[in-house]
C-alpha positions as CSV (number, residue, x, y, z in Angstrom):
1,X,18.2,-19.7,15.5
2,X,21.5,-19.0,14.4
3,X,22.3,-17.8,10.7
4,X,22.6,-20.3,8.0
5,X,26.1,-21.2,7.6
6,X,27.8,-20.0,4.3
7,X,28.1,-22.8,1.9
8,X,31.7,-24.3,0.9
9,X,30.9,-23.2,-2.7
10,X,30.6,-19.5,-1.5
11,X,33.8,-19.3,0.1
12,X,36.2,-17.7,-2.4
13,X,40.2,-17.5,-2.3
14,X,41.5,-14.6,0.2
15,X,42.9,-12.7,-3.1
16,X,39.5,-12.7,-5.0
17,X,37.8,-11.7,-2.0
18,X,40.2,-8.9,-1.1
19,X,39.6,-7.7,-4.7
20,X,35.9,-7.4,-4.1
21,X,36.2,-5.6,-0.8
22,X,38.7,-3.0,-2.3
23,X,35.9,-2.4,-5.0
24,X,33.5,-2.0,-2.2
25,X,35.5,0.4,-0.4
26,X,36.3,2.5,-3.8
27,X,32.3,2.2,-4.4
28,X,31.6,3.7,-0.9
29,X,34.2,6.4,-1.5
30,X,32.5,7.3,-4.6
31,X,29.3,7.6,-3.0
32,X,30.3,9.6,-0.3
33,X,31.8,12.1,-2.9
34,X,28.5,12.1,-4.9
35,X,26.8,13.2,-1.5
36,X,29.5,16.0,-0.6
37,X,29.4,17.4,-4.1
38,X,25.7,17.5,-3.9
39,X,25.7,19.1,-0.3
40,X,28.4,21.6,-1.5
41,X,25.9,22.9,-4.4
42,X,25.1,26.7,-3.7
43,X,21.2,26.8,-3.3
44,X,20.9,30.5,-2.9
45,X,19.0,31.9,-6.1
46,X,19.3,28.7,-7.9
47,X,16.3,29.1,-9.7
48,X,15.1,32.1,-12.1
49,X,12.2,32.9,-9.3
50,X,11.6,32.5,-5.7
51,X,9.4,29.4,-6.4
52,X,11.7,27.6,-8.7
53,X,14.4,28.1,-6.3
54,X,12.4,26.7,-3.8
55,X,11.5,23.9,-5.8
56,X,15.3,23.2,-6.8
57,X,16.1,23.2,-3.1
58,X,13.7,20.6,-2.3
59,X,15.0,18.2,-4.8
60,X,18.3,18.9,-4.0
61,X,17.4,17.6,-0.4
62,X,15.7,14.9,-1.9
63,X,19.0,13.9,-3.8
64,X,21.0,14.1,-0.7
65,X,18.7,12.0,1.3
66,X,18.6,9.0,-1.5
67,X,22.4,9.4,-1.5
68,X,22.7,8.5,2.2
69,X,24.4,5.1,2.8
70,X,22.2,3.2,5.1
71,X,24.0,1.3,7.9
72,X,24.0,-2.4,7.5
73,X,22.5,-2.3,4.0
74,X,25.3,-3.6,1.6
75,X,26.2,-1.1,-1.1
76,X,25.7,-4.0,-3.8
77,X,24.8,-7.2,-3.4
78,X,25.6,-9.0,-6.9
79,X,27.5,-9.0,-10.0
80,X,26.9,-9.8,-13.6
81,X,29.9,-10.5,-16.1
82,X,28.9,-10.6,-19.8
83,X,28.7,-9.0,-23.4
84,X,26.0,-6.4,-23.4
85,X,25.0,-3.5,-25.5
86,X,26.1,-0.1,-24.6
87,X,23.9,1.8,-22.3
88,X,23.6,0.0,-19.1
89,X,21.3,2.6,-17.1
90,X,19.0,4.0,-20.2
91,X,15.3,3.8,-20.3
92,X,15.5,1.0,-23.0
93,X,15.9,-2.6,-22.2
94,X,19.6,-3.8,-22.3
95,X,20.3,-6.4,-25.2
96,X,22.9,-8.8,-25.6
97,X,25.9,-7.8,-27.5
98,X,26.0,-9.4,-31.4
99,X,29.8,-8.7,-31.4
100,X,31.5,-12.0,-30.0
101,X,34.9,-9.9,-30.0
102,X,33.3,-7.4,-27.5
103,X,35.3,-8.0,-24.3
104,X,33.2,-9.5,-21.1
105,X,32.3,-6.5,-18.8
106,X,31.5,-6.8,-14.9
107,X,28.7,-4.7,-13.5
108,X,28.2,-4.7,-9.7
109,X,24.2,-4.4,-8.9
110,X,23.0,-2.4,-5.7
111,X,20.4,-0.5,-4.1
112,X,21.3,2.6,-5.9
113,X,23.5,4.1,-8.7
114,X,27.1,5.0,-7.7
115,X,29.4,6.6,-10.6
116,X,33.3,7.5,-10.6
117,X,34.6,10.6,-11.4
118,X,34.1,10.5,-14.9
119,X,30.6,9.4,-14.9
120,X,31.1,5.7,-15.5
121,X,29.0,3.5,-13.4
122,X,30.6,1.6,-10.5
123,X,27.3,0.3,-8.8
124,X,24.4,-0.3,-11.3
125,X,20.8,0.5,-9.7
126,X,18.8,-2.7,-8.9
127,X,16.1,-1.1,-11.1
128,X,18.3,-0.4,-14.2
129,X,17.4,-2.3,-17.4
130,X,20.7,-4.3,-16.9
131,X,19.6,-5.8,-13.5
132,X,17.0,-7.5,-15.5
133,X,19.2,-9.8,-16.3
134,X,20.6,-10.5,-12.9
135,X,17.3,-11.5,-11.6
136,X,16.0,-13.5,-14.7
137,X,18.9,-15.1,-16.5
138,X,19.1,-18.9,-16.3
139,X,21.3,-21.7,-18.0
140,X,18.4,-22.0,-20.7
141,X,18.2,-18.3,-21.1
142,X,21.3,-16.6,-19.9
143,X,20.3,-13.1,-21.4
144,X,24.1,-12.5,-21.9
145,X,25.3,-13.4,-18.6
146,X,28.3,-15.7,-18.5
147,X,28.6,-15.4,-14.6
148,X,26.5,-14.4,-11.9
149,X,28.0,-13.5,-8.3
150,X,26.0,-13.3,-5.2
151,X,27.8,-11.7,-2.2
152,X,27.5,-12.6,1.5
153,X,27.1,-10.1,4.2
154,X,27.7,-9.7,7.7
155,X,26.8,-6.3,9.6
156,X,27.4,-4.8,6.2
157,X,30.7,-6.0,5.6
158,X,31.6,-8.4,2.6
159,X,32.3,-11.8,3.8
160,X,31.7,-14.2,0.9
161,X,30.4,-14.8,-2.5
162,X,29.2,-17.7,-4.7
163,X,29.3,-17.7,-8.7
164,X,27.3,-19.3,-11.2
165,X,28.5,-19.8,-14.7
166,X,25.5,-19.8,-16.7
167,X,27.3,-20.5,-20.2
168,X,29.5,-23.2,-18.8
169,X,27.8,-26.6,-19.7
170,X,30.5,-28.5,-17.9
171,X,30.0,-26.8,-14.4
172,X,27.5,-27.9,-11.9
173,X,24.9,-25.8,-10.6
174,X,26.4,-24.8,-7.4
175,X,24.3,-21.6,-6.5
176,X,21.7,-21.1,-3.8
177,X,23.8,-21.1,-0.5
178,X,23.9,-17.3,-0.1
179,X,20.6,-16.5,-1.7
180,X,18.9,-18.9,0.9
181,X,20.9,-17.5,3.7
182,X,19.7,-13.8,2.6
183,X,16.0,-15.0,2.6
184,X,16.3,-16.8,5.6
185,X,18.1,-14.2,7.5
186,X,16.4,-13.5,10.9
187,X,15.3,-9.9,11.4
188,X,14.0,-7.4,14.2
189,X,12.0,-4.4,13.5
190,X,10.6,-3.0,10.4
191,X,10.4,-4.9,7.1
192,X,13.5,-4.9,4.9
193,X,13.8,-4.6,1.0
194,X,14.2,-7.7,-0.9
195,X,16.4,-6.3,-3.8
196,X,18.9,-9.3,-3.3
197,X,16.7,-11.8,-3.2
198,X,13.7,-10.9,-5.9
199,X,12.8,-13.9,-7.8
200,X,12.0,-14.0,-11.6
201,X,8.3,-14.2,-11.0
202,X,8.5,-11.4,-8.6
203,X,10.8,-9.3,-10.9
204,X,8.1,-9.9,-13.7
205,X,5.5,-7.8,-11.5
206,X,8.2,-5.4,-10.3
207,X,8.8,-4.0,-13.9
208,X,5.2,-4.0,-15.2
209,X,4.7,-0.7,-17.0
210,X,2.9,2.4,-15.3
211,X,0.1,2.5,-17.8
212,X,-1.2,-1.0,-16.5
213,X,-2.9,-1.7,-13.1
214,X,-2.0,-4.9,-11.7
215,X,-3.6,-7.2,-9.4
216,X,-1.5,-9.6,-7.1
217,X,-3.1,-12.7,-5.7
218,X,-0.6,-13.8,-3.3
219,X,-0.3,-16.7,-0.8
220,X,1.5,-16.0,2.6
221,X,5.0,-15.7,2.4
222,X,5.5,-15.1,-1.4
223,X,6.4,-11.3,-0.6
224,X,3.3,-9.6,-2.5
225,X,3.9,-6.7,-0.2
226,X,7.4,-6.5,-0.9
227,X,6.9,-6.7,-4.4
228,X,4.1,-4.0,-4.4
229,X,6.8,-1.7,-2.7
230,X,9.5,-2.6,-4.9
231,X,7.4,-1.8,-7.8
232,X,6.5,1.8,-6.7
233,X,10.6,2.1,-6.4
234,X,10.8,0.8,-10.0
235,X,8.3,3.1,-11.4
236,X,9.7,6.1,-9.8
237,X,12.8,5.2,-11.3
238,X,11.5,4.3,-14.7
239,X,8.7,7.3,-14.8
240,X,10.5,9.7,-12.6
241,X,9.3,13.1,-14.3
242,X,5.8,11.9,-14.9
243,X,5.4,10.7,-11.3
244,X,6.9,13.5,-9.9
245,X,4.1,15.7,-11.1
246,X,1.3,13.3,-10.0
247,X,2.6,11.5,-6.9
248,X,2.5,7.9,-5.6
249,X,0.7,6.6,-2.5
250,X,0.8,3.6,-0.7
251,X,-2.6,2.4,1.3
252,X,-2.4,0.0,4.0
253,X,-4.6,-1.9,6.4
254,X,-3.5,-0.2,9.5
255,X,-0.9,2.3,11.3
256,X,1.0,-1.0,12.7
257,X,1.3,-2.2,9.1
258,X,2.7,1.0,7.8
259,X,5.0,1.4,10.6
260,X,6.3,-2.1,9.6
261,X,6.9,-1.1,5.9
262,X,8.0,2.1,6.4
263,X,11.6,1.7,6.0
264,X,11.5,-0.1,2.8
265,X,11.1,2.8,0.3
266,X,13.7,5.2,2.0
267,X,16.1,2.2,2.0
268,X,16.0,2.1,-2.0
269,X,16.3,6.2,-2.0
270,X,12.6,6.8,-2.7
271,X,11.8,9.3,0.3
272,X,8.6,11.1,-1.2
273,X,6.3,8.2,-1.3
274,X,3.0,9.1,0.9
275,X,1.8,6.3,3.0
276,X,-1.6,6.2,4.6
277,X,-4.7,3.9,5.6
278,X,-8.2,4.2,4.3
279,X,-9.5,5.9,7.4
280,X,-6.6,8.7,7.3
281,X,-7.4,9.0,3.6
282,X,-10.9,9.6,3.8
283,X,-10.9,11.6,7.1
284,X,-8.2,14.2,6.1
285,X,-10.6,16.5,4.2
286,X,-13.6,16.3,6.3
287,X,-11.8,16.3,9.6
288,X,-14.2,13.6,10.8
289,X,-13.2,12.3,14.4
290,X,-13.7,8.5,14.3
291,X,-15.6,7.8,17.7
292,X,-17.1,4.5,17.0
293,X,-17.0,0.9,15.3
294,X,-19.7,0.2,13.0
295,X,-21.4,-3.4,13.7
296,X,-21.0,-5.8,11.0
297,X,-24.6,-5.4,9.6
298,X,-24.3,-1.5,9.5
299,X,-20.9,-1.6,8.5
300,X,-21.7,-4.0,5.5
301,X,-24.4,-1.9,4.4
302,X,-22.7,1.4,4.5
303,X,-20.2,0.0,2.4
304,X,-22.4,-1.6,-0.2
305,X,-22.0,-0.1,-3.6
306,X,-25.8,0.8,-3.6
307,X,-25.0,3.7,-1.3
308,X,-23.1,5.4,-4.0
309,X,-26.7,6.0,-5.8
310,X,-28.3,6.7,-2.5
311,X,-25.9,9.4,-2.0
312,X,-26.1,10.6,-5.3
313,X,-30.0,11.5,-5.0
314,X,-29.3,12.7,-1.6
315,X,-26.7,15.5,-3.3
316,X,-29.0,16.3,-5.8
317,X,-32.3,16.1,-4.1
318,X,-32.2,19.9,-3.0
319,X,-32.3,21.2,-6.7
320,X,-35.2,23.3,-7.4
321,X,-37.1,24.4,-10.8
322,X,-36.7,28.5,-11.2
323,X,-39.8,30.4,-10.0
324,X,-38.5,34.0,-10.5
325,X,-36.7,36.0,-13.0
326,X,-33.2,37.4,-12.0
327,X,-32.9,41.2,-11.8
328,X,-29.5,43.3,-11.5
329,X,-29.4,46.7,-11.2
330,X,-26.2,48.3,-12.6
331,X,-25.6,52.2,-13.2
332,X,-29.0,52.8,-12.7
333,X,-30.3,50.5,-15.1
334,X,-31.9,46.9,-14.2
335,X,-31.1,44.0,-16.2
336,X,-33.4,41.0,-16.0
337,X,-33.4,37.2,-17.0
338,X,-37.1,36.1,-17.5
339,X,-37.8,32.4,-15.7
340,X,-37.7,30.8,-19.1
341,X,-34.0,32.0,-19.7
342,X,-33.1,30.7,-16.1
343,X,-34.8,27.4,-16.8
344,X,-32.8,26.9,-20.1
345,X,-29.6,27.6,-18.3
346,X,-30.2,25.1,-15.3
347,X,-31.8,22.3,-17.8
348,X,-28.5,22.8,-20.1
349,X,-26.3,22.1,-17.1
350,X,-28.3,19.2,-15.6
351,X,-27.9,17.4,-18.8
352,X,-23.9,17.6,-18.7
353,X,-21.9,15.3,-16.8
354,X,-20.7,17.8,-14.2
355,X,-20.3,17.3,-10.6
356,X,-23.0,19.3,-8.3
357,X,-20.9,21.8,-6.6
358,X,-18.9,22.6,-10.0
359,X,-22.3,23.0,-11.6
360,X,-23.5,25.2,-9.1
361,X,-20.4,27.7,-9.6
362,X,-21.0,27.3,-13.2
363,X,-24.6,28.5,-12.9
364,X,-23.5,31.8,-11.1
365,X,-21.3,32.6,-14.4
366,X,-23.9,31.4,-16.7
367,X,-26.1,33.8,-15.4
368,X,-23.8,36.5,-15.2
369,X,-22.9,35.9,-18.6
370,X,-26.7,36.0,-20.0
371,X,-26.9,39.3,-18.3
372,X,-23.9,40.5,-20.0
373,X,-25.3,39.2,-23.5
374,X,-28.1,41.7,-22.8
375,X,-26.0,44.4,-21.8
376,X,-23.8,44.0,-25.3
377,X,-27.3,43.8,-26.9
378,X,-28.1,47.2,-25.9
379,X,-24.5,48.9,-27.0
380,X,-22.8,48.5,-23.6
381,X,-19.3,47.0,-23.6
382,X,-18.9,45.0,-20.4
383,X,-15.4,43.5,-19.8
384,X,-14.8,40.3,-17.6
385,X,-14.4,42.1,-14.6
386,X,-18.2,43.4,-15.0
387,X,-19.0,39.6,-15.4
388,X,-17.4,38.5,-12.2
389,X,-19.1,41.7,-10.2
390,X,-22.4,40.4,-11.8
391,X,-21.5,36.8,-10.8
392,X,-21.0,38.0,-7.0
393,X,-24.0,40.1,-6.8
394,X,-26.6,39.6,-4.2
395,X,-29.5,38.8,-6.8
396,X,-27.6,36.3,-8.6
397,X,-26.1,34.3,-5.6
398,X,-29.6,34.5,-4.0
399,X,-31.0,32.8,-7.1
400,X,-28.2,30.1,-7.2
401,X,-28.9,29.3,-3.6
402,X,-32.5,29.0,-4.3
403,X,-32.4,26.9,-7.3
404,X,-29.0,24.9,-6.7
405,X,-28.3,25.2,-3.1
406,X,-25.0,24.6,-1.5
407,X,-24.2,21.3,-0.1
408,X,-22.2,20.3,2.9
409,X,-21.1,16.7,2.5
410,X,-20.7,16.2,6.4
411,X,-23.9,17.9,7.1
412,X,-25.8,15.8,4.2
413,X,-24.6,12.3,5.3
414,X,-25.6,13.5,9.2
415,X,-29.0,14.0,7.7
416,X,-29.1,10.8,5.6
417,X,-28.2,8.8,9.1
418,X,-30.3,11.0,11.3
419,X,-33.6,11.7,9.1
420,X,-35.4,8.5,8.4
421,X,-38.0,10.3,6.2
422,X,-35.2,11.8,4.0
423,X,-33.3,8.4,4.1
424,X,-36.5,6.7,2.6
425,X,-36.8,9.3,-0.1
426,X,-33.1,8.9,-1.3
427,X,-32.9,5.1,-0.8
428,X,-36.4,4.2,-2.3
429,X,-36.2,1.1,-4.7
430,X,-32.4,0.8,-3.5
431,X,-32.5,-0.2,0.1
432,X,-35.5,-2.3,1.5
433,X,-37.1,-0.7,4.5
434,X,-35.1,-2.8,6.9
435,X,-31.8,-1.8,5.6
436,X,-32.9,1.6,5.7
437,X,-33.2,1.0,9.4
438,X,-30.1,-0.6,9.7
439,X,-27.7,2.2,8.4
440,X,-29.9,5.0,10.4
441,X,-29.0,6.1,14.1
442,X,-31.4,4.6,16.2
443,X,-31.1,7.8,18.6
444,X,-29.9,10.8,16.3
445,X,-27.1,12.9,17.8
446,X,-28.1,16.6,18.4
447,X,-25.3,17.7,16.0
448,X,-22.6,17.0,13.5
449,X,-19.8,17.6,16.2
450,X,-21.6,15.3,18.8
451,X,-22.0,12.2,16.4
452,X,-20.2,9.0,17.1
453,X,-18.9,8.6,13.5
454,X,-17.5,5.6,12.1
455,X,-14.8,5.0,9.3
456,X,-17.8,3.9,6.9
457,X,-19.6,7.0,7.6
458,X,-16.3,8.7,6.9
459,X,-16.1,7.0,3.4
460,X,-19.8,8.1,2.6
461,X,-18.9,11.7,3.2
462,X,-15.8,11.2,0.9
463,X,-18.1,10.0,-1.5
464,X,-20.6,12.8,-1.1
465,X,-17.5,15.3,-1.3
466,X,-16.6,13.8,-4.7
467,X,-20.0,14.2,-6.1
468,X,-19.5,17.7,-5.5
469,X,-15.9,18.5,-6.8
470,X,-13.6,15.8,-8.4
471,X,-11.0,14.2,-5.8
472,X,-7.6,14.9,-6.6
473,X,-5.5,11.8,-7.7
474,X,-2.1,10.1,-7.9
475,X,-0.2,8.8,-10.8
476,X,-0.1,5.6,-9.1
477,X,-1.6,3.9,-5.9
478,X,-0.5,0.8,-4.4
479,X,-3.5,-0.9,-2.2
480,X,-2.2,-3.6,0.1
481,X,-4.8,-6.0,1.8
482,X,-7.2,-4.9,-0.8
483,X,-9.6,-8.1,-0.2
484,X,-10.8,-6.2,3.1
485,X,-11.9,-3.1,1.4
486,X,-15.6,-2.6,0.9
487,X,-17.0,-1.6,-2.3
488,X,-17.5,2.0,-0.9
489,X,-13.8,1.8,0.4
490,X,-12.6,0.7,-3.1
491,X,-14.5,3.7,-4.8
492,X,-12.6,6.1,-2.2
493,X,-9.2,4.7,-3.2
494,X,-10.2,4.2,-7.0
495,X,-10.9,8.0,-7.0
496,X,-7.3,8.5,-6.3
497,X,-6.4,6.9,-9.1
498,X,-9.0,7.3,-11.5
499,X,-6.7,8.8,-14.3
500,X,-3.7,6.6,-13.1
501,X,-2.9,2.9,-12.3
502,X,-2.7,0.6,-9.4
503,X,-1.2,-2.3,-7.7
504,X,-3.6,-4.2,-6.0
505,X,-2.3,-6.5,-3.6
506,X,-4.1,-9.2,-1.2
507,X,-5.2,-12.8,-0.4
508,X,-8.7,-13.7,-0.8
509,X,-7.9,-16.3,2.0
510,X,-6.9,-13.8,4.2
511,X,-10.4,-11.6,4.0
512,X,-11.7,-10.9,7.5
513,X,-13.9,-8.2,7.5
514,X,-17.8,-8.9,7.0
515,X,-17.5,-7.3,3.8
516,X,-14.3,-8.8,2.3
517,X,-14.4,-9.2,-1.6
518,X,-15.5,-12.9,-2.6
519,X,-13.3,-12.6,-5.8
520,X,-10.8,-10.0,-7.6
521,X,-13.0,-9.3,-10.5
522,X,-15.4,-7.4,-8.2
523,X,-12.7,-5.8,-6.3
524,X,-11.3,-4.4,-9.8
525,X,-14.8,-3.3,-10.8
526,X,-15.6,-1.3,-7.8
527,X,-12.1,0.2,-7.9
528,X,-12.7,1.5,-11.5
529,X,-9.9,-0.8,-13.0
530,X,-11.7,-3.8,-14.6
531,X,-9.2,-4.3,-17.1
532,X,-6.2,-4.9,-14.6
533,X,-4.3,-8.1,-15.3
534,X,-4.2,-10.5,-12.4
535,X,-1.1,-12.3,-11.3
536,X,-1.0,-15.3,-8.8
537,X,2.1,-15.7,-6.5
538,X,1.7,-19.2,-4.9
539,X,5.5,-19.9,-4.2
540,X,6.6,-19.0,-0.8
541,X,10.1,-18.3,0.1
542,X,10.3,-17.5,3.7
543,X,7.5,-19.3,5.6
544,X,8.6,-23.1,5.9
545,X,6.7,-25.7,4.1
546,X,5.4,-27.4,7.4
547,X,3.6,-24.1,8.6
548,X,2.2,-23.4,5.2
549,X,0.7,-27.0,4.9
550,X,-0.7,-26.8,8.4
551,X,-2.4,-23.6,7.8
552,X,-3.7,-24.5,4.3
553,X,-5.8,-27.3,5.9
554,X,-8.3,-24.4,6.7
555,X,-8.3,-23.3,2.8
556,X,-11.3,-25.7,1.7
557,X,-13.3,-23.8,4.5
558,X,-12.4,-20.3,3.8
559,X,-11.2,-20.1,0.3
560,X,-12.1,-23.3,-1.8
561,X,-10.9,-21.9,-5.1
562,X,-7.5,-21.2,-4.3
563,X,-4.6,-23.5,-4.7
564,X,-2.5,-24.2,-1.4
565,X,0.6,-22.5,-1.1
566,X,3.9,-24.2,-1.7
567,X,7.5,-23.2,-0.1
568,X,10.9,-23.7,-1.3
569,X,12.0,-24.1,2.6
570,X,11.4,-27.0,4.9
571,X,12.9,-26.3,8.4
572,X,13.6,-29.1,11.1
573,X,11.3,-28.4,14.3
574,X,9.3,-25.4,12.5
575,X,5.8,-26.5,14.0
576,X,5.0,-27.4,17.6
577,X,1.4,-27.9,19.0
578,X,1.2,-27.7,22.6
579,X,-1.7,-28.5,24.8
580,X,-1.7,-26.8,28.3
581,X,-3.9,-26.5,31.2
582,X,-6.4,-23.3,30.9
583,X,-5.1,-21.9,34.3
584,X,-1.6,-21.8,32.7
585,X,-2.1,-20.4,29.5
586,X,-1.1,-16.9,30.0
587,X,2.2,-18.1,32.0
588,X,3.0,-20.8,29.4
589,X,2.4,-18.4,26.7
590,X,4.9,-16.0,28.1
591,X,7.3,-18.9,28.7
592,X,7.1,-20.0,25.1
593,X,8.0,-16.3,24.2
594,X,11.1,-16.3,26.6
595,X,12.1,-19.8,25.1
596,X,12.0,-18.4,21.5
597,X,14.6,-15.5,22.8
598,X,17.2,-18.4,22.5
599,X,16.8,-18.1,18.7
600,X,17.6,-15.1,16.4
601,X,15.3,-12.8,15.3
602,X,12.0,-11.1,16.1
603,X,9.1,-13.1,18.0
604,X,5.3,-12.4,17.8
605,X,3.0,-13.7,20.7
606,X,-0.2,-13.3,18.7
607,X,-3.6,-13.9,20.9
608,X,-7.2,-12.9,20.4
609,X,-7.6,-9.1,21.2
610,X,-9.6,-9.9,24.4
611,X,-6.7,-11.7,25.8
612,X,-3.7,-9.2,25.1
613,X,-3.8,-7.7,28.6
614,X,-3.6,-10.9,30.2
615,X,-0.8,-12.0,28.2
616,X,1.1,-8.7,28.3
617,X,0.7,-8.5,32.2
618,X,2.6,-12.2,32.4
619,X,5.4,-10.6,30.3
620,X,5.5,-7.9,33.0
621,X,5.5,-10.3,35.7
622,X,8.2,-12.2,34.2
623,X,10.2,-8.9,33.7
624,X,10.6,-9.8,30.1
625,X,10.9,-6.7,27.7
626,X,8.5,-6.5,25.2
627,X,5.8,-4.4,23.4
628,X,2.0,-4.2,22.7
629,X,1.2,-3.4,19.2
630,X,-1.6,-0.9,18.7
631,X,-0.5,0.7,22.0
632,X,2.1,3.0,23.1
633,X,2.9,0.7,25.9
634,X,6.2,-1.2,25.8
635,X,9.9,-1.1,24.9
636,X,9.8,0.1,21.1
637,X,12.9,-2.1,20.2
638,X,12.1,-5.1,22.2
639,X,12.3,-8.4,20.4
640,X,9.1,-9.8,21.7
641,X,5.7,-8.2,20.2
642,X,2.3,-9.0,21.8
643,X,0.1,-8.8,18.6
644,X,-3.7,-8.7,18.9
645,X,-5.1,-11.1,16.2
646,X,-6.9,-8.2,14.5
647,X,-3.4,-6.3,13.9
648,X,-1.6,-9.6,12.5
649,X,-2.2,-9.1,8.8
650,X,0.7,-8.3,6.8
651,X,3.2,-8.6,9.3
652,X,5.8,-11.3,9.7
653,X,8.1,-12.8,12.7
654,X,10.9,-14.8,12.8
655,X,9.2,-17.1,15.4
656,X,5.7,-16.7,16.1
657,X,3.5,-18.3,19.3
658,X,0.1,-18.4,18.8
659,X,-2.4,-18.6,21.9
660,X,-5.8,-20.2,21.8
661,X,-6.4,-20.6,18.4
662,X,-10.3,-21.5,19.3
663,X,-10.7,-18.0,21.1
664,X,-9.3,-16.4,17.6
665,X,-11.8,-18.3,15.5
666,X,-14.7,-17.3,17.9
667,X,-14.0,-13.5,18.4
668,X,-15.4,-12.8,15.1
669,X,-17.7,-14.0,12.1
670,X,-14.4,-14.5,9.9
671,X,-12.7,-16.2,12.7
672,X,-11.3,-19.0,10.8
673,X,-9.9,-16.7,8.0
674,X,-8.2,-14.7,10.7
675,X,-6.8,-17.9,12.2
676,X,-5.4,-18.7,8.8
677,X,-3.5,-15.2,8.7
678,X,-2.2,-15.5,12.2
679,X,-0.8,-18.9,11.6
680,X,1.1,-17.7,8.6
681,X,2.8,-14.9,10.3
682,X,6.2,-17.0,11.2
683,X,8.9,-17.3,8.8
684,X,11.3,-19.7,10.9
685,X,9.3,-21.4,13.8
686,X,5.6,-21.6,14.8
687,X,4.2,-22.9,18.3
688,X,0.5,-23.3,19.0
689,X,-0.2,-23.2,22.3
690,X,-4.2,-24.5,23.1
691,X,-6.3,-25.5,26.0
692,X,-9.3,-26.1,23.9
693,X,-9.5,-28.4,20.7
694,X,-8.1,-27.2,17.7
695,X,-10.6,-26.6,14.7
696,X,-11.4,-29.8,13.3
697,X,-9.2,-29.0,10.1
698,X,-6.1,-28.6,12.0
699,X,-6.7,-31.2,14.9
700,X,-5.3,-34.3,12.2
701,X,-1.8,-35.3,13.3
702,X,0.8,-33.4,11.7
703,X,4.0,-35.0,10.5
704,X,7.2,-33.5,11.9
705,X,5.2,-31.4,14.6
706,X,5.8,-31.9,18.3
């Protein structure tokens, strides 16, 4: 597919285009000067202390990285002319000027702020309050904008622009060509930012306050992932100091997805945002090596929210009543706490809402403090050093170990899964006998090191660790594909933003795990953010309508409560169904991918996981460069990607060939949902190759399909 032609309305006069190009050159020069000035700073002893110097050097390094001009990314993509109040880059919303005599000003909107030598803005950051007018202004509400200009680019060079005169009632609305061209532009490689094409409903979500958790139900092609990432970038702009202290985190479904989105935030100048999967998140501290996959039954039960109470019981099960006094010898005198005194200290701690490990540490100090009180009553004057010494003494430590024994979260979960008697005691009245047997190991391993741990097990260890000591959190966490997280996984992520906020992204119809959420209210409850606002994105911008209508035939079966997605695009020949012979399936699939190389952009060849090796072999036999997602094999920059259906979620390709839908459906209990995901990965064209009958909902003839 060739790039969409620039519309006649977007072809400015040569003189006008030359003026804009000159402004572009001046802006690029200003950005280079800003970077050079930052690089020239003397970073030796920049702070009052060594730590302050190191912190300042780190901030300067971040600043230098943020000022880099990314090749192929235009420095600005739009311009607004209008009468605005002063302060275009402040924290407060920009208002329309009330002074009719105020001259019309022009502001160029881009990916980052650029200023001249006097500090006046040459390019306004897309996140600045003024930029809101660029995205949301329309003829009914111009927001002070008299003219909105969008720029067309080719290989990073300004080639065209088109104008909208929002306050001229006599001028027809001719805009849209450049915007459509940018939305439809083919791509190869990682996901790009969408700052040039953010739509009003997307912009409203992006600019939501940090203090509110937001849940976005987004149909395929509505840009929910991009919206979530741009929201992070906006929050870091609007709440820089606060988030610099507390941090931000993006949680994705798998590493292939993280590879796909990894360039979005750096392209927007944000290089300090952590990106991880749930698996990496929960194994980071426990050091568990994941060696196995849970079956659907055991994985669902281990991910059930009831396991939180089972673990709480397990952690606290070792607590004992004091049976002996505590005696400490100091300076030839013995200081003693009677059993009843120890009981009172233990009872006081148990009534407080304190985590197990923290309470254990407090018990040592409280025993020591009680002993020091006795010393003071006898006329001695012990200080804090004496209390610390008493707290570390052998009798106090022995008493604490007997009453409040230390707990290792990994060993605790190992015991819970290996010891049926212990498991029964902890799960009594919570899990049935059959459920207890399902989560247990039929043949317990010899020890922690030889256990075949699963991701669900690691989540249990993470929960147990939090029962001991509070898990550190972030100021804001983005959770993508959240519909696929189990209640226990949601609790693990929620712990990381219990004092912050979150952006929850997903699509109920794309839930493919056995424990996929039935609805967002339940997801938010397990996450610990029940008061979140839920927004729904239903208007697609990249996926053609024919493809969405075809895939949406599955919705009554997989998510009957959801409205089908719409699309602003309809592309001729976007959908083709091909029936092929079974013995030719792999070869015909490879041939379809080669055929798609005649079009621009990326190509995804998606099939059931079990057929990946065969399809990849057919491409190798045809000597076609390709890569296989989820492996180290293949050419990293190849346009063709062989994609296991289990890894397709969250990805998009300009053209997709789907191989044998019936196999994808049969491969897992949520097969129809997986197929829905797979069918909606294409943004320009979709070929469906099948030897078996299509699912009944898809078998009805498709208008416009070949």
